[in-house]
Each structure stands twice: as structure tokens, then as C-alpha cells.
TORVEX-557435 format. One line per 2 residues: for each residue z, x, y of C-alpha. Coordinates in steps of 0.02 Angstrom, whole numbers. Layout:
Z,X,Y; ...
# end
This chain:
6544,3417,4114; 6586,3281,4241
6715,3148,4201; 6594,3005,4174
6489,3094,4046; 6645,3161,3963
6704,2982,3942; 6538,2931,3867
6536,3071,3739; 6636,2972,3611
6526,2820,3640; 6367,2918,3605
6443,2991,3448; 6478,2813,3389
6301,2766,3432; 6231,2905,3323
6338,2847,3176; 6303,2661,3190
6119,2690,3216; 6105,2771,3045
6199,2635,2948; 6112,2490,2863
6146,2337,2972; 6241,2199,2884
6331,2103,3021; 6254,1995,3152
6306,2115,3292; 6237,2273,3209
6114,2370,3316; 5934,2347,3258
5965,2198,3137; 5810,2105,3196
5813,1959,3074; 5992,1903,3103
5987,1928,3292; 5815,1863,3333
5873,1690,3380; 6015,1749,3485
5904,1875,3570; 5778,1742,3614
5915,1635,3692; 5959,1781,3804
5777,1807,3852; 5767,1977,3767
5665,2051,3626; 5746,2200,3541
5640,2342,3475; 5625,2361,3288
5723,2493,3197; 5574,2602,3151
5572,2673,3328; 5708,2793,3271
5752,2925,3398; 5673,2830,3543
5783,2678,3501; 5937,2787,3510
5889,2860,3678; 5850,2689,3750
6015,2618,3687; 6111,2766,3759
6031,2739,3929; 6072,2552,3921
6256,2591,3884; 6254,2708,4032
6190,2567,4142; 6332,2454,4086
6453,2595,4125; 6388,2620,4303
6383,2432,4328; 6570,2427,4287
6613,2576,4396; 6492,2568,4544
6420,2393,4538; 6242,2335,4572
6254,2342,4761; 6238,2153,4785
6385,2088,4888; 6353,1911,4823
6352,1961,4641; 6435,1834,4524
6428,1938,4365; 6608,1955,4300
6560,2121,4219; 6499,2200,4381
6607,2295,4503; 6512,2217,4650
6582,2045,4605; 6761,2107,4622
6808,2030,4454; 6816,2187,4347
6974,2260,4420; 7014,2445,4425
6954,2538,4270; 6979,2717,4217
6830,2816,4155; 6883,2796,3973
6914,2609,3993; 6744,2587,4076
6659,2682,3935; 6741,2574,3803
6702,2413,3892; 6520,2469,3917
6507,2488,3729; 6576,2311,3705
6453,2239,3831; 6310,2327,3746
6359,2258,3575; 6374,2083,3649
6214,2100,3747; 6301,2046,3904
6213,2011,4065; 6151,2164,4159
6129,2148,4347; 5962,2184,4426
5960,2324,4552; 5954,2269,4733
5816,2395,4770; 5696,2298,4659
5707,2149,4779; 5694,2231,4949
5535,2293,5031; 5486,2472,4994
5500,2521,5175; 5684,2483,5174
5740,2649,5106; 5919,2636,5163
5956,2489,5050; 5863,2573,4909
5974,2724,4925; 6127,2615,4925
6081,2555,4753; 6051,2732,4695
5895,2686,4597; 5752,2692,4723
5647,2803,4614; 5699,2703,4466
5591,2557,4518; 5438,2594,4416
5335,2441,4457; 5153,2462,4420
5172,2564,4263; 5292,2470,4152
5207,2385,4008; 5349,2261,3986
5347,2100,4086; 5479,1972,4125
5571,1907,4276; 5747,1890,4208
5869,2031,4244; 5877,2072,4060
5700,2031,4003; 5698,2171,3874
5779,2333,3823; 5629,2430,3883
5640,2342,4051; 5821,2397,4067
5776,2574,4023; 5638,2576,4153
5762,2517,4284; 5867,2668,4240
5722,2785,4275; 5664,2815,4097
5480,2806,4055; 5461,2675,3920
5313,2689,3802; 5214,2537,3748
5201,2600,3569; 5323,2691,3457
5333,2879,3482; 5264,3000,3440
5136,3009,3512; 5171,2954,3690
5035,2872,3790; 5009,2954,3960
5093,2859,4100; 4952,2812,4217
4999,2736,4384; 4951,2558,4416
4882,2483,4576; 5052,2491,4663
5107,2666,4714; 5271,2715,4633
5402,2764,4761; 5470,2940,4743
5607,3046,4815; 5602,3096,4997
5712,3202,5107; 5778,3047,5196
5826,2959,5034; 5921,3109,4967
6007,3145,5132; 6067,2966,5145
6130,2970,4966; 6222,3135,4994
6303,3065,5152; 6365,2911,5060
6431,3014,4915; 6524,3131,5031
6603,2987,5124; 6656,2904,4962
6704,3070,4883; 6608,3012,4730
6440,3088,4680; 6397,2964,4542
6257,2886,4645; 6183,3056,4679
6182,3095,4495; 6097,2930,4456
5967,2962,4590; 5929,3136,4527
5918,3077,4348; 5803,2931,4392
5682,3047,4483; 5685,3210,4386
5677,3128,4215; 5532,3017,4266
5363,3101,4284; 5291,2959,4388
5434,2960,4512; 5429,3149,4526
5240,3151,4541; 5252,3037,4693
5396,3128,4775; 5381,3228,4936
5203,3173,4970; 5125,3237,5130
5104,3107,5267; 5073,3100,5454
5259,3073,5482; 5304,3228,5384
5173,3328,5479; 5253,3278,5644
5424,3329,5577; 5358,3498,5522
5281,3525,5694; 5446,3481,5778
5538,3606,5669; 5407,3736,5710
5425,3707,5898; 5614,3717,5885
5608,3880,5790; 5479,3951,5911
5600,3924,6054; 5739,4013,5961
5630,4154,5895; 5683,4274,6031
5857,4292,5958; 5817,4278,5775
5738,4391,5646; 5579,4353,5554
5675,4322,5394; 5790,4195,5479
5642,4104,5553; 5556,4096,5386
5712,4025,5305; 5732,3891,5439
5549,3844,5445; 5541,3829,5257
5388,3942,5255; 5288,3813,5352
5140,3927,5375; 5128,3955,5189
5170,3775,5147; 5019,3713,5242
4907,3832,5148; 4987,3781,4984
4969,3596,5021; 4787,3621,5065
4754,3712,4903; 4853,3588,4797
4753,3445,4870; 4585,3459,4786
4522,3294,4855; 4388,3267,4985
4508,3271,5133; 4585,3437,5086
4559,3578,5209; 4566,3722,5087
4603,3897,5149; 4475,3968,5028
4294,4002,5071; 4157,3872,5082
4097,3904,4905; 4269,3875,4831
4291,3718,4936; 4130,3645,4869
4179,3691,4692; 4348,3607,4713
4263,3450,4774; 4149,3446,4625
4295,3472,4506; 4415,3345,4582
4471,3215,4457; 4391,3044,4461
4543,2930,4448; 4612,2776,4532
4668,2861,4692; 4629,3023,4780
4755,3164,4754; 4882,3178,4894
4946,3345,4958; 5125,3394,4924
5240,3429,5071; 5316,3590,5006
5419,3616,5164; 5505,3449,5132
5537,3500,4952; 5624,3659,5009
5727,3570,5142; 5779,3438,5014
5833,3571,4890; 5929,3658,5027
6024,3499,5069; 6056,3462,4886
6130,3632,4848; 6250,3616,4993
6341,3491,4883; 6464,3553,4751
6356,3609,4607; 6477,3547,4476
6442,3370,4538; 6254,3368,4505
6187,3528,4427; 6208,3483,4244
6131,3311,4274; 5983,3391,4362
5954,3515,4221; 5968,3383,4084
5846,3270,4176; 5718,3409,4193
5734,3459,4010; 5708,3278,3956
5558,3262,4072; 5476,3418,4002
5520,3405,3818; 5519,3218,3786
5378,3168,3901; 5256,3293,3975
5252,3417,3832; 5218,3279,3704
5083,3202,3812; 4997,3369,3835
4986,3387,3647; 4947,3207,3599
4847,3141,3747; 4794,3298,3837
4634,3236,3919; 4709,3071,3977
4863,3156,4047; 4763,3288,4140
4656,3152,4220; 4808,3085,4315
4809,3148,4496; 4954,3246,4570
5016,3309,4402; 5024,3484,4475
5152,3421,4602; 5281,3405,4463
5274,3590,4421; 5271,3647,4602
5428,3545,4636; 5516,3619,4485
5464,3797,4530; 5530,3776,4706
5707,3752,4641; 5829,3881,4713
5919,3880,4545; 5781,3976,4457
5886,4134,4455; 6046,4058,4386
6093,4098,4208; 6117,3915,4161
5946,3869,4227; 5863,4017,4141
5940,3974,3973; 5931,3784,3987
5775,3738,4085; 5664,3892,4093
5610,3891,3908; 5547,3712,3919
5468,3741,4089; 5374,3895,4027
5322,3807,3868; 5249,3662,3967
5163,3767,4100; 5082,3873,3965
5001,3714,3895; 4916,3670,4060
4728,3699,4076; 4672,3851,4174
4617,3747,4323; 4795,3684,4347
4866,3856,4311; 4750,3924,4446
4820,3797,4570; 4997,3849,4524
4948,4031,4546; 4880,3997,4719
5042,3911,4763; 5146,4057,4700
5036,4174,4802; 5105,4092,4959
5280,4154,4918; 5345,4315,4990
5371,4469,4883; 5562,4458,4860
5553,4277,4805; 5414,4310,4682
5512,4458,4617; 5665,4347,4585
5561,4228,4480; 5490,4377,4386
5666,4441,4353; 5714,4270,4285
5571,4277,4161; 5620,4454,4109
5799,4394,4087; 5742,4248,3979
5643,4365,3867; 5791,4485,3852
5911,4343,3808; 5795,4279,3672
5770,4454,3603; 5958,4481,3592
6007,4311,3523; 5864,4277,3401
5866,4344,3225; 5693,4408,3182
5632,4448,3008; 5471,4482,2916
5418,4300,2921; 5477,4264,3099
5433,4399,3225; 5437,4413,3413
5259,4346,3417; 5323,4182,3341
5460,4149,3469; 5393,4014,3586
5514,4052,3726; 5456,4234,3735
5271,4200,3718; 5270,4056,3843
5370,4160,3969; 5239,4295,3950
5101,4169,3984; 5190,4108,4141
5215,4288,4195; 5026,4303,4196
5022,4174,4335; 5146,4279,4434
5041,4433,4399; 4886,4357,4478
4989,4278,4617; 5058,4449,4662
4881,4516,4675; 4812,4365,4768
4954,4360,4893; 4951,4546,4929
4820,4657,5009; 4656,4653,4914
4526,4787,4897; 4341,4753,4919
4278,4624,4793; 4241,4697,4622
4059,4726,4582; 4013,4669,4407
3912,4827,4382; 3856,4985,4469
3689,4986,4561; 3542,5016,4443
3467,5187,4430; 3312,5223,4530
3162,5249,4417; 3118,5431,4392
3054,5545,4258; 3222,5562,4171
3265,5376,4169; 3102,5319,4086
3104,5401,3914; 2964,5383,3791
3089,5357,3652; 3274,5315,3638
3383,5450,3712; 3571,5424,3736
3575,5566,3862; 3454,5470,3971
3555,5311,3964; 3485,5213,3817
3551,5216,3640; 3459,5177,3482
3532,5002,3492; 3460,4974,3666
3630,4993,3751; 3638,5068,3925
3787,5185,3914; 3794,5214,4103
3823,5031,4148; 3969,4935,4079
4032,4777,4161; 4221,4769,4180
4310,4647,4064; 4342,4476,4140
4488,4359,4121; 4459,4172,4125
4609,4138,4238; 4555,4274,4358
4380,4202,4360; 4451,4029,4399
4552,4102,4544; 4409,4211,4602
4489,4384,4589; 4497,4529,4466
4649,4635,4425; 4555,4785,4493
4552,4702,4665; 4737,4739,4688
4777,4867,4821; 4952,4824,4880
5019,4675,4778; 5168,4571,4831
5266,4643,4685; 5221,4816,4617
5126,4789,4456; 5237,4915,4368
5382,4791,4386; 5295,4675,4265
5329,4798,4124; 5463,4736,4004
5537,4895,3931; 5652,4806,3809
5512,4697,3741; 5397,4848,3727
5528,4943,3627; 5565,4797,3511
5385,4745,3481; 5307,4789,3313
5145,4858,3382; 5060,4875,3213
5082,4688,3181; 5038,4641,3360
4881,4748,3351; 4829,4659,3192
4847,4491,3281; 4748,4561,3428
4603,4617,3319; 4604,4455,3220
4554,4366,3379; 4610,4194,3318
4723,4079,3417; 4843,4058,3272
4949,4209,3316; 5004,4267,3487
4968,4448,3533; 5049,4535,3681
4898,4650,3694; 4808,4501,3770
4939,4512,3909; 4942,4701,3937
5031,4689,4105; 5198,4659,4016
5185,4812,3902; 5227,4988,3957
5085,5117,3955; 5168,5205,3809
5165,5046,3703; 4985,5010,3749
4940,5190,3709; 5011,5160,3535
4899,5008,3516; 4750,5112,3572
4800,5246,3446; 4795,5118,3306
4623,5062,3361; 4557,5239,3366
4628,5284,3197; 4555,5129,3116
4384,5176,3183; 4404,5353,3118
4451,5291,2945; 4305,5169,2949
4184,5311,2988; 4261,5414,2850
4239,5274,2722; 4061,5247,2778
4024,5431,2754; 4092,5427,2577
3993,5268,2541; 3832,5350,2599
3868,5502,2491; 3898,5399,2335
3767,5263,2357; 3629,5353,2451
3657,5534,2404; 3680,5592,2582
3791,5744,2614; 3971,5698,2653
4015,5719,2836; 4177,5626,2867
4229,5726,3021; 4155,5780,3186
4164,5968,3157; 4144,6094,3297
4137,6281,3263; 4157,6378,3424
4186,6554,3487; 4324,6581,3612
4215,6690,3723; 4072,6564,3725
4168,6401,3708; 4066,6305,3838
3897,6353,3766; 3947,6323,3586
4039,6159,3616; 3913,6078,3730
3766,6128,3622; 3845,6056,3465
3899,5896,3553; 3725,5877,3625
3649,5888,3451; 3771,5758,3385
3739,5639,3529; 3551,5653,3507
3545,5635,3319; 3684,5509,3287
3799,5456,3431; 3908,5362,3305
3973,5529,3240; 4066,5550,3405
4188,5418,3340; 4238,5523,3191
4398,5623,3192; 4373,5787,3284
4403,5948,3186; 4388,6114,3280
4374,6286,3204; 4382,6446,3308
4268,6577,3235; 4365,6723,3161
4532,6629,3157; 4622,6555,3008
4702,6405,3092; 4676,6236,3008
4656,6094,3131; 4787,5959,3106
4789,5922,3292; 4853,6083,3368
4687,6176,3365; 4601,6030,3450
4731,6031,3588; 4695,6213,3628
4508,6181,3617; 4519,6046,3750
4630,6154,3859; 4509,6300,3855
4353,6196,3882; 4430,6105,4031
4475,6271,4111; 4294,6327,4094
4215,6164,4152; 4312,6170,4316
4277,6354,4341; 4195,6380,4513
4062,6487,4430; 3986,6332,4350
3986,6239,4517; 3987,6069,4432
4141,6015,4529; 4209,6055,4703
4394,6083,4736; 4484,6007,4884
4618,6132,4930; 4720,6003,5025
4737,5876,4885; 4708,6004,4744
4586,5889,4659; 4409,5911,4595
4258,5806,4637; 4076,5805,4585
3965,5932,4672; 3822,5826,4742
3711,5978,4762; 3738,6068,4596
3592,6128,4493; 3659,6067,4326
3560,5932,4239; 3623,5757,4204
3645,5807,4022; 3783,5930,4071
3883,5794,4160; 3854,5679,4012
3931,5810,3898; 4082,5826,4014
4104,5637,4001; 4095,5651,3812
4234,5782,3815; 4346,5667,3918
4311,5521,3801; 4345,5628,3647
4512,5682,3718; 4568,5501,3737
4496,5455,3568; 4588,5598,3480
4751,5569,3574; 4747,5733,3671
4813,5752,3849; 4704,5853,3969
4752,5960,4116; 4621,5888,4234
4643,5854,4419; 4530,5713,4473
4578,5601,4620; 4633,5423,4575
4466,5354,4633; 4383,5437,4482
4479,5327,4359; 4448,5177,4469
4261,5209,4456; 4274,5233,4268
4345,5055,4264; 4186,4994,4354
4268,4979,4524; 4175,5075,4661
4272,5182,4783; 4319,5112,4953
4394,5170,5117; 4576,5173,5061
4531,5286,4914; 4493,5424,5039
4680,5449,5065; 4699,5537,4897
4525,5613,4901; 4524,5694,5074
4683,5667,5173; 4623,5744,5336
4465,5639,5340; 4564,5483,5300
4684,5512,5444; 4540,5539,5563
4459,5376,5513; 4626,5284,5528
4644,5353,5704; 4471,5287,5745
4516,5115,5676; 4680,5108,5773
4599,5153,5939; 4587,4996,6047
4506,5063,6205; 4337,4999,6263
4280,5178,6296; 4269,5221,6110
4089,5280,6124; 4137,5407,6258
4298,5463,6173; 4237,5486,5994
4049,5504,6023; 4023,5456,5841
3858,5387,5782; 3807,5313,5614
3738,5484,5568; 3863,5592,5473
3857,5774,5425; 3912,5871,5272
3886,6040,5190; 3810,6087,5023
3877,6217,4902; 3793,6357,5001
3869,6304,5167; 3709,6230,5236
3738,6085,5356; 3654,5923,5309
3651,5748,5387; 3637,5571,5323
3605,5407,5415; 3723,5270,5361
3604,5144,5442; 3423,5151,5491
3405,5261,5646; 3593,5293,5633
3583,5444,5750; 3550,5328,5898
3683,5197,5856; 3856,5235,5923
4014,5171,5842; 4107,5046,5953
4248,4921,5935; 4139,4792,5851
4061,4912,5726; 4203,5033,5684
4254,4943,5524; 4074,4939,5466
4058,5126,5499; 4216,5167,5401
4162,5066,5249; 3986,5137,5250
4051,5314,5268; 4174,5294,5124
4040,5214,5016; 3924,5360,5049
4053,5494,5008; 4129,5413,4854
3981,5319,4779; 3807,5353,4842
3818,5541,4869; 3874,5574,4689
3787,5427,4606; 3677,5533,4493
3817,5646,4433; 3942,5507,4405
3820,5396,4311; 3786,5537,4190
3972,5573,4173; 4013,5390,4142
3872,5378,4018; 3951,5513,3910
4124,5436,3927; 4061,5266,3869
3970,5341,3720; 4143,5374,3646
4244,5228,3714; 4118,5086,3721
4196,4988,3577; 4375,5032,3624
4496,4908,3705; 4531,5042,3835
4461,4944,3981; 4554,4786,3928
4724,4869,3915; 4735,4997,4055
4723,4989,4242; 4652,5142,4335
4823,5219,4368; 4871,5192,4186
4708,5270,4129; 4750,5423,4233
4920,5431,4149; 4837,5416,3980
4716,5559,4016; 4830,5678,4112
5002,5632,4052; 5158,5618,4159
5211,5743,4292; 5396,5715,4257
5467,5859,4155; 5635,5795,4095
5693,5919,3964; 5857,5824,3942
5753,5687,3859; 5670,5817,3749
5840,5887,3698; 5910,5714,3656
5760,5669,3548; 5745,5838,3462
5769,5850,3274; 5829,5999,3171
5782,6069,3002; 5818,6216,2886
6005,6216,2916; 6006,6198,3105
6095,6058,3199; 6136,6020,3379
6302,6110,3355; 6226,6273,3293
6262,6417,3412; 6083,6480,3423
6019,6303,3457; 6143,6279,3599
6092,6448,3669; 5909,6396,3658
5937,6238,3761; 6039,6334,3890
5892,6452,3914; 5770,6308,3925
5868,6219,4062; 5875,6381,4162
5685,6406,4153; 5569,6381,4299
5445,6238,4294; 5303,6357,4251
5399,6433,4106; 5442,6258,4043
5257,6215,4042; 5222,6375,3944
5356,6327,3819; 5275,6156,3796
5106,6239,3776; 5177,6356,3645
5268,6225,3542; 5152,6074,3558
4983,6144,3607; 4983,6056,3776
5077,6087,3937; 5067,5904,3987
5199,5770,3963; 5137,5626,3854
5139,5445,3909; 5317,5383,3893
5401,5550,3930; 5454,5703,3832
5563,5597,3718; 5404,5543,3627
5362,5722,3577; 5497,5729,3440
5515,5918,3444; 5578,5991,3280
5675,6156,3284; 5680,6235,3111
5772,6390,3052; 5652,6531,3010
5767,6653,2920; 5915,6760,2975
5922,6879,3122; 5764,6986,3135
5644,7062,3262; 5506,6934,3236
5451,6822,3378; 5471,6632,3368
5318,6541,3300; 5260,6360,3309
5160,6230,3213; 5078,6146,3363
5001,6012,3252; 5175,5945,3210
5277,6002,3362; 5383,6119,3254
5466,6273,3328; 5512,6405,3196
5662,6497,3267; 5750,6640,3178
5939,6639,3191; 5953,6783,3316
6118,6873,3333; 6138,6849,3521
6079,6744,3666; 6004,6897,3751
5895,6937,3601; 5840,6755,3591
5791,6759,3774; 5689,6918,3753
5594,6857,3600; 5566,6680,3667
5495,6736,3835; 5377,6857,3749
5317,6722,3631; 5276,6594,3766
5197,6724,3881; 5075,6804,3758
5036,6659,3644; 4853,6629,3610
4756,6601,3450; 4800,6538,3277
4837,6623,3112; 4906,6587,2940
5093,6619,2917
# end
């Protein structure tokens, strides 16, 4: 704390005490009846006592003005006020003496000098800076009139840079600018003030200047406005940096220029008036014009480059001289002014132009990553930004999209740090959970702006189509009656077409989360692991399903949750649906006499698993598709196993192996990428692909991981995003490299070198060569420099979309029959959906060992248990997969890693010749206490190698 404010601490404590006492003497603060006559003689009218907290703040600011008048003066060399340092009559005063005398002057209502800056023309900035209160002159918005230097208490407070309301608070009336433009802070004003403070070795004026601007929304709103003069300065800086660019790196140039190239774009976007030259397309420009606010003056663009240069100059000063004042001013601005106005007078406040400038200026602060700023300012800043309407949030997002990746990442880290601090320092209980902590929820809401900014500022994929192209009419797609296998359910729902979920902020910006290809910050960095671990997902899921705005749910902001936590939320949703179907079945049995059928039961033979499973699923889908949302129970004919989850796991494993068998020819395998893709020339009907989609949906619905090997573009298409050129990299690497080589070729002789036309060739399953024209008469149109990008996009669209349209539509139809009412599409991105279906590829058995539990007398210190883990760590990757298959029923790692398996090792009797056994439904390994490590190795390897089938122990 600086010396001046330390000296005033005792004064403010006295103020808090005296302000709560009942006034009895004529000089008591707030005694309106006794002092009215004296106040009128002095030309002042004191506020009544019922103003409460606002009275105390105003009085504190008035005492502070007396203090600075005694220490720094008013700046008028001809001042005759004996209580002003400028008159030379006060004599030298220590900080404590000045504080005490300021209190005496306040009690006596002594004369308070008028600032010199209020008398000089606005163009004379040098004199305004000398007074230190340029931005404090708030003419045009003060509701208090009077020409005397001390016309009223509110007038004095306004001179100090505080925004005085015309009526008692709360609520505050929005501060609308009058006909005279309020002067704000500029680079020149601050530079002059810093120079004077350095020369005088006293930064009091700088503190007063910062307080007067950053605690006053009107002054801050009109700071750093773009003008012709600032444009010329920016151009000069650009020319200077261009000359020096030969010896400097790109990063150094960007730092010196202040990101001028991005600043111009930002300023154009921030300015939504008629003169703005937006960097968006013509449609967005017209929309911005139609949505611009009809207020007294047209919005003026913010000179972001000047803001950054000003901050840079400011932070060259010793931080202990100004930083606490700056933070306190911002907190007061946000909590005592803007936040209250957003709640009490939202529409009127939002109608004021340039409001967005305030938040851009605050977000440009280089102190965003400091601990003091994160703990002191960030909570209020996040809380206020989260209250802004989506149109203003979209403008902020566009501004953040102009930042580079490292800077955006630093702001993201600050938000993560704020959430972590609140999680560690807040005591949560049953009545006050994480969902009730404003600092955490508002930080999450602000993080959403960063999430979209990272997508918008990075490399985007082709625009998202709201739906897939409609099916061409044919015999199959025009049923006489409802048929879910042909695309129409009994409720009239087309299972094959499902529009991707939309977000209102993304719609306002004009992008979708699926448009991200290479974001500025990897989207995985938005995960907050600590928050995900601490969150009570059952409670959060209840808030999510309630759908009301009373309770905050993190599932509405899935980018911050890890895939494992979201998978838990999806598990709750699936289980609730299963229980609902079970209750409905019992109700129908009791009330309507129908046979009870609470489960989706499949009875299959191991040797005919495909025929049996697909036939039974087809019957269910035709008769009652709703039964697909019941809990799956599988029974292998001739086996005694009871399905508590383990039998279903093996069922899915076996059926997947058969579906991708080359003998069925439903899918083709790419040997280079080791992935499977639809066979465009197979003879299987659409119904077969629909059944495969049902199997995939049932696996997700029943929380089973599958060993499938689709390319990433498959999951992208399941999320309603068609494949594009860049998806070829993981689908066919050789073809992708060839097309990249074609795109990178710059010679004008491309037609002679590549001899590629818009007719492409491919082979069917029998090896027959076929051709396809990407354009009409494509065989006679050669690819050249002007058409190469068109060729690449058309070729990729043909391979990934059009060529397999029939097969994929049928597959997606079956998938949606199971997952249509699930929040799956809302919670998971394509890469997360792949992780949900296939599990992780990271086999960390150390995690499995640390999370393992023991039963029947075993512990981690038991000799046979230690020998078991030594053998496991020495196994090959294939043997480890077999061990997982044996103990859990699946060789795949679940979302979140092996630690989430919770393997249980139980003692199964003393030393014997029996092999180890397992309850795959509960991840329990029954291990006899063998006499030696060698015997354990022999029995264990035999068990995992020859395990198949289920029996009763």
C-alpha cells in the first residue's frame, strides 16, 4: 500500500464509525436539519443520510480531494486558498499530518479549489495533465449544476472522477453521455503525466489520473478513440518497423507494432456504425448496420494499438506506485457501476454506444496473468462480461480472435488459475456447491468466448452444412407405410437426417464448433481437470436436465469438462432412459395386461452371431424402435453366463470382428492407415448398414467400448459435418500427399506436368476400373493453376461423401435410432466421440496398479500380488490386451485411462492347479495364492490365451 493511502486508512476508519452514529452536534456528518443554513451559506446542499453506503463513498472521495489539495495543490499558480498547496500557505506537511488536516477541512466544509483543467480548452491537454484530472472533467453527464467551486458534494465527487447518480442507489441510472463529448485518456496524456511524475519522483498525479479514468465508465468509454491523427501515427510506426524488419524477427516486429494488422481488423469489427469497414463478408456487414444502436452519436472505433502502447508505457513505471490504484479503480468500476446498471437498467445501459470499448481496454491489460489481478480483478471482470448480451459477447469474441495463440493461451491459463483458486479456497457443502460459486461459473462463461475466439482466429474447415443432402427418390425411400429401416419412424422422424446442435453465440458469430480445423489454442487445453474431478456430476446433470436458468450446469459448457467427466454425464442420461423404459414396461403389464419386457434381450449362437443378432435387432427396430433404448441383455445359447455387463462386452467384440470380416465385403480396409471404410460397391442392402449403425449406437448406449477402426472423418460425419480435403490425410495418406503436391506446384505448365482432368478413376471390389466426372464433361477439362483448388475439393467430396452416400445414410440412420434423444451430439466433438467409442490407445498399467483394489485377504504387500504385477509389467502389449480382455471383457482402455477400471484382485483359495478366473461384469480377477512366481506365470498365461465363453463357478 502506498504512503498516501496508508495515511488515509485511519481517516476512513473514523468515517465508517461516525457515519453510523446518530448525529447530535452541528458538525456531525449527515445532520441535515442543524446544518442546512450553514450549508446554504456555503453554496452547498448535502445529501440526506438515507443514501447510506453511497454517502460514505462520496465523503471518502471528498476527503481524498482535500488530502491531494494539501499535498499537490490545484495547479493554479495564482491560487489564494490558504488550504491549498498551490497558494504556498500550507507549509510542508507529512502524509499523516495532511490526512488529519484533510479530515478537519472536511468536517468544517472548507473551500475546495476547482481543478484548472475545468477552465482550459479541451485541446490543451498539457495543462489538463498538469492538473492530473483531465478525465475527471465529466461535463455533459453530471446531473448537478452550479458554478461555485464547491456547489455540492456530488459536484466534488464528479471532479474526482466518480460517477454521481441523480437518485439514491440502488438502482443506478445508466450514465448516458450528454451533447458534449467526455474527454478520455490518450497515450499523450498518460505519457506526459508519467514524465512529470518521474521528474518529480512522485507518482501521486499518475494515481489520480488512473483512478479518475478507470473508475469512471464514461471516461474509459471515451478513451483511446480512433482518429485520423492516430491513424497517421500507426502508419508511421508501421513504416519505421518495415525499414527495420530485415534485422528483426516476426515476434519482435509484432511486439513493436502493437499488432497493428490485427488492431485494424479489431477496430473495424468493434465499430458497428455506418462508417465501419468490417473485415467480415457483405452479409455480416449489412446485418451489423441493421443492428447498430440508435443513440445520440455514432459508435467510434477503438484504437487498440494505442491502448497497447499506453499499457506498455504505464508498466514501465514501478508497479508499486500505481498497480493497486489501478486494480481498485477497475473493481469499483465493475462492481459499483457497470454490474449494477446491467442488472437494474440493462436495456438503457446497452443502448449507450462504445460500451464494448470498456471491456476491450480491460482485456488488453498486460497484468491479466498476475496473481493479484487474477484474484482481485478477474472475478468482477468475468462476472460483468458474463452479463453482457450475446451481440456484445460476439464483438468481444471477434476481438479476442485477433490475438495470437500464445496470448490467448495466457488468458485461458488465468481463467483456469482463477477457477483452481476458488475451488481450493471455497468451502462447499450440500447447500452451496461448485455450481453456485459465481466466480467459477462466470469464468466458465468467459472461457466460452475464448473457445470461439480460438476457433475463429485459427484455420477453419469448410462451413458446416445444417444437414446432409436429401435422398434421391427411389423404391426404397418411398414406403407405403412407416418403416424405420427406410428412414421414417412411426412418429414421422427421419432417422437419417439430424441437424447438428447450434449454439446461440456461435450463430451470432457465424461459426460452428465443428468448423475448427487448427484453432489458435488446442481445444483440449480448455479442459479443466481439477474442476472435472471436483464436480458432482450427478447434481450437475440434474441441473442440466432441468433446463431452467436458476441453476448453472457445466454440461452446457462441455468444452471445460474432460471426456471422462462428460462420459459420466452421458452414462447418467442413458441409465435414466433405461430405468424409464423399465418402469413403462411394468406399468403396461399391470395396467394393460401386456407381457413384461423390461430389457432388450438377444439370444445368439456363437457360430451364427451375425445372423442371429441382426435378425433379432431388425425385428425389434421394425416392431418397436423404442425397445432399442432398453438395457441390453445378451445370452449365448448353451452357456450359463448371466449378463451383468461382461457378456454384452464379449457379444460386441465378436460381432464387430464378424462385421469387418472381408468375407462380408461391407467395409474396405486401407492397409496404409489400417482403417475401414464403406464399400461403395457392396451387394448388401441398406438394412444391413442400418443394423451396423444400431450396433454402434447400442455400444455407446450400454457403455461398451468397441474395437473398431474407422478413420476420424467417420465420426465427423456422424456429427453432421461432411468430409473435406484435409480429412483425406487420415483416410488415404498417399492420395493426400499427391494432392498436396499438386496444390503446391506453382508452374504454369501444370496441365502438361500432371495431365489431370476433372475425370477420376477408381476400382470396385472386383478390381474393375471405373471413372467419374467431377464436373460435366470432366474428361475434357484439365486441371490448371486457377482450378486446382476446385479439383481437390470436388475430388475429396466425391470420395468421402457422394461415393458412399447410400451406405453412410443407412448407417447413420441406425445410429440415430438409438442416440436420437441423447445429449451425445451436444457434449462431444468428433475426436471425443471417437474416444468414447474406441477408448484410449494409451496402455498405462502403472495407473491400473495404483487404482487396483484387493479382497479376500490380499493386499498390495502380499507376495503373490507383487509377483502378479511384476509379470504384468514384463508382458508385451499384445499380452496386456489379452489380460484386459480376460479380466474386463474388453481389450480397450476406457475414456479417462486404466485408472477408471478399478480392477479388483480377490483371493480364490490356497495354492492349487486351477487357472485364474474372472467376473468380467465387475472387473474382478479371482487369483489363487500360488506357491511360486513361476507357477503363477504358467497358469496366468494359459488363462488369458485360451479364454472364451462363460460358465457358472
